[in-house]
N, C-alpha and C positions, 0 to 999 in steps of 0.2 A: 584412451581407455582407464588408466587412472588414477588419471589428473579429473574427467568426468563422475568417476566412480568419488572423490572426494569430495567434490566438489558438490551431487546430489548426498551425500549424509551430511556435508555444515549444511547443507538449506531448504532439508526436504521439511524443516517445521515453519517455515518460513515462506515456502510456498504456499503448506498446503492453509498455515490462515490467508494468506494474499487470493487462490485459489476462491476461499471462503467469502470475501468478501467483495471479491467484483459478484457474488449476487445481492450482497446489502445495497454494494456502490449500483449494479445498474436498478435493482429497485424501486431506490431515490430519484435517478434521475429520469423514474417512467415516471415520481410523484412528479417532482417541478421541468423536465425541461419542454420548454417552450416547441423542441426543433421534434421533429417525426421520425428523423434518419436515428436515429443510437441503439436502433435495433435493428438497424443491418446490419452487414454478416460484418466489412472491415470497418466499423467501432467496433462491434464486441469484440473482435481479434485485438486490437489498438489496446480497449480497458482493462484484458482482461490480461497483455502484454502486461501492464503501467501493474497495472494488480499486483503482480505475480512478482516482481522488482522490487515495488513499495515494500511486500509485503518481506521478503524476504530480508531488504537492508537494514526494515525497526526489528526483526529480529533479532539478525543478528548483532544488532548495535546493547538489544536488550539482552540478549545471553550476558552478554561483559557484565553491564551498569547491573543487573536485578544479582546479581554474583554474591551472596552473603547478606543481605538487605534482609530488614524481618519484617516492612510490610512493602503493598503492594500498589495503595489503590491511588497514592500521588503522581507513580511510573504508570498503572494504566492511566491519566489524564494525558499525561506526555506521548505514549507512547501514539494513544488516536492525537493529538493537533500532531505529530510529528508527520502519521500513518498520512496525515491527511494533509498532510502541506504534500509532503510527498509527491503521494498519488496529482494531489492539481498540479502540477513544477512539471510533473509525467507529457499528465495524459495532456494539458495544455499546449507543451509543445507537439506534440504527437499529432491533437489535431488541429495544428498550422501545418504542417507540416502537411498536411494533408490533404486540409481546404484548403492549398494553394493550388490555383494554376496554371502555376509556370515551374511548379515542381517536374513536370513530365516533357515541360520544354530546352530544358536548360539545365544548368545551376541553378541550384534555390537559394540560397544562402544571396548568389548579385540581387536577386529579382525581392530580398526582403524590406520591406520596411523598420523599423526602431519603433514608427509604431505599434506596427500587425506585432512587435516581436515581443511589446512591453504588454498592450490585451491580451498576448498569452501566457505571460507573469501576472499576470490574476489571478488566476488561478489556483492560486501556489498559494491567495491569499482570502479566496472566497471559498472551500472545500473546508480548513478549516473555522473559520466563521459559521459559512451552515450546518460543518460538524456539532458545535456548539449551543449553538444560536437560530437550530427551527428543529419543529416537534424533530424533525430524525434523530436530535440527540438522546429519545426514549427511548431508541434503537440501537445507537453510536455507541454508547459509555456501556454501559453493560453487555458489549459485545467487546468490546479492547476490557476490560474488565475481565473477560473469560478470558483469550483470551493472554491475558495478561498474568494473571495469577497460574493459570496453564506453565505460562515455563519459568513465571516462577519457585512451582514448585519442581518443575523436573528440574532445574536450576544449583537447588537450596536443596533437593536430597538427599539424605544422610547416604552415604559408600554403606556399601550391605556388607554385612558381617559377615565374617568366614566360615560355614557347616564346623562342627568337628566331623570327623568320619570316624563310623562306626559305632 
């Protein structure tokens, strides 16, 4: 129980960011997705899990990287690119495993071809390109700036001075 409590204390902000980004990602997918099954429960759960993991990883990295920095905007662009690449990597791999019909017939790895695996890796390059090179940049970049600014302020907060007694 102590390990779970320590995990929660260190990653709760990142998971909260990931939860908020889940809604943004799902709305962007609704704009661009040619398939209609993105709103199925399985795909929504997988997308939520990928967003939570991405938020926790990016936030834990940037908690260390933003410490002592005087500006946050270049870091916001890096966090946007890193988050989109990680989400693309996680989501591509998860979607590949969900779409394999052989997954329930036996070991999925034995039936996985190299072409299918490389095709799923293209999401890791496609999502950063879409996040900076589409109309979604009007939503993604300001939200990434707000997340990075909030984390930057939290990390670089001046230590509280002790109050004089009495």
